[in-house]
C-alpha positions, 0 to 999 in steps of 0.5 A: 851781943856776942851770940847775936853777932855770931848768929848773924855771921853764920846766917850771912855765910849760909846766904852767901853759900846758897847764892854761890851754889845757885850761880854755879848751877845757873852757869852749868851748861844744859845737856843738849840733845844729840843733833838729829840726822837730816831726814829725807822726806818721801818724794812723789811727783804730784804735777808731772809724769816722771818715768825713770830709765837706764842710760843708753836705752830708750826710756819706757813710756811708763814705770817707776819715777825713782832714779836709782844708780850704783857707783864707787867712790871716785866714779861719775855715773849717769841716770836718765828720766823723762818728764811731761806735763798735762799743761804747758809750762815754760821757764822750768828749772830742774836741779838736784839737792844734796844726797843724804846717807851715811854721809852727804853727796852735795848738790855740786856733785850732781848735774841735771841736763836736758837731752836733745838728741846726743847733745846735753843742754842746760836745764834752767829754762825748759818748756814742758808739755804732754810730749816727754822731755828726756833729762840726763843726770850725772852723779860724781861720788867724791873719793872719801864717800862712805859706802851706803845708800844716799837719798835725795830729790830732783826738784822742778822750779817755775817762777822761783818756786818749787812745784814738783820733785822726784826721788833719786837714790845712789848706792855707793859700793864699798870699793874704790876704783883705781885708774884704768891700765889703758892709755886714753888720749883724745885725738883732735886738732882743736885749740887756740891754733886750730883753723876754722871750726877747730879754732878755740879761744883760750877760755873755750880751750881750757873748758874743753880740756877740763871736760876731757879730763872729767871723761877719764882721758889722761891726754889730749893731742896738741896741734900748734906751731912749735913756738906755741905748743908750750901754751897748749901743754901748759893748758893741758897740765892745768886741766890735769892732763899730764899723761901721754900726749900726742903732738900733731904739730908735724902730722899730715899737711903740717910743716917738716920739723927741725931738730931744734923745733922738737927740742924746744917742744920737749923742753916745754913738755918737761916744764909743763909736767906732762909725763910723755909725748908721741910725735906724729909724723902723719895721718896717712894713706899710701900717698903720704908714706914718703913724707911721713917717713922723712918726718919720722927720720928727723924726729928720730934724730931729735931723740923723741918717740915717733908714731903715725895714725894710719887708715889701713894695714898696708900703710902701717906695714910700710911705716913700721920700720920708721916709727915707735908706735902705730895708731890703727883704725879700729876696723882694720883687719889687724885690730879686728883680728886681735879683738876676736882672739888673735895674739899676733902682736907687733913689738910697737906701741899700739893704739886704735882710733875711730870717729867718736862723733858718730855712734854712742854704742861704738864709743862705749864698746871701743873705749871699753871692753873692745879695747880690753879684748884687743890687748892694745895699749890704749885708744885715741878716739878722734874728735873733730868737727864735721863742718863749720856748723858743728860745735865740737868744742862742747863735750856735753854730749851723750857721745862723750858720756859713752866714752867715759862709761867705756873708760869706767868699764876698763877701770872695773876690770883693772881693779879686779885684776889688781885684787886677783894678782895680789891674791895669786901672789899668796899661792894658797891652795884654798884660794884656787877654786874661787880665783878660777871661778872669777877668771872663768866668768871674765873670760866668758863675758869677754868672749861674747860677740861685741854686737850682742852686748847690751847696756844691761849686760854691762851693768851686770858685768860691773856688779860682778867685777865689783863683787869679785874685787871685794871678795878677792881683797877680803881673802888677802 
């Protein structure tokens, strides 16, 4: 009896152990396969004829359908293409998906718009036929994006269904662009206090300011009654525009300021967090000199920085003793002398202006290498409606794309100059030859006649600046 009990207990214990081991084994997590990287399917247009081109150049009639561009983190860059269809299509929407590579550039960072002349319009209800329609693509590379090649597709939808696509490839450089060393402010009277076609609602003004900030501007001129300037400055700060801001409340055809008016605006500026301001006493020709001088005297008594926008060198000379800064017209002999190698600068703050609503090419050059060649502190492109039908409140324009690309041209130079300065500070003989070769390239490029510089030249120039910046930094 004792043996039977002992045997039964032994068998029972073994059964319990087996059940326990089986239960543990069942709870042990299975080895999960490593998640596969998102694959990018090869894309070839099947329905539409797609031809990729280069921004600011005529898109060819035939060629590759793949869009390719090279950017740095914290850079926005454009690409363009045309699309045509063998049969008429209406209500077509064109969008881009995520771009996948070492990381991901999400679709929220890619916009696709329809180009109609210089205007860039939404691409959500497009008609396509045998006539090529041009599209404009902007890719914004976030700051922490890893270097490498990112691939994706631009898709075409009709009736909610995708019917075609074309590939896009973005190469992200292993280089972070720093901000430009130049000052950029948009010179305009558009805003809630504007008159006629310059008047904007609060929402339209906020959108206008956000668009200006996305172009690389650090300030937008404010023009309002002194009691309302604070509202405009707060709106600027809300859009991230906290750099040097032109105040046009007392400019040409505006009332004479009082010291109390100016002090109230300065208090509002500091409260908004805007770093600095220049108070403009006039946008003048010879007939406005006396009024501008009187305003400048009052502004000086209020203890603020005073500037004037002038159309000719004679006006600049007459106002020079009264102001701290001059905003010259870009084609003035003084500015052109500097652009073409002159060095006879004044001791004033100096910028230049031009009508930024006229020429895509002028916008790119004047905001970019032309400004760098001049040696001036910055520029203030003028953005004003030409008439009541001119909807200048929208900055969705190839004209503005050119302004941004000019700003980015100077960002590439600024990034290079920083790396150059840091390496020079090492004072090593082994670095001298390479340093000299990079400086020689930059000097030779900037010496080219500006009217001969092409978009292709500028693409090559940026590539060289990026290469030099990376190699200079690697030698530190």
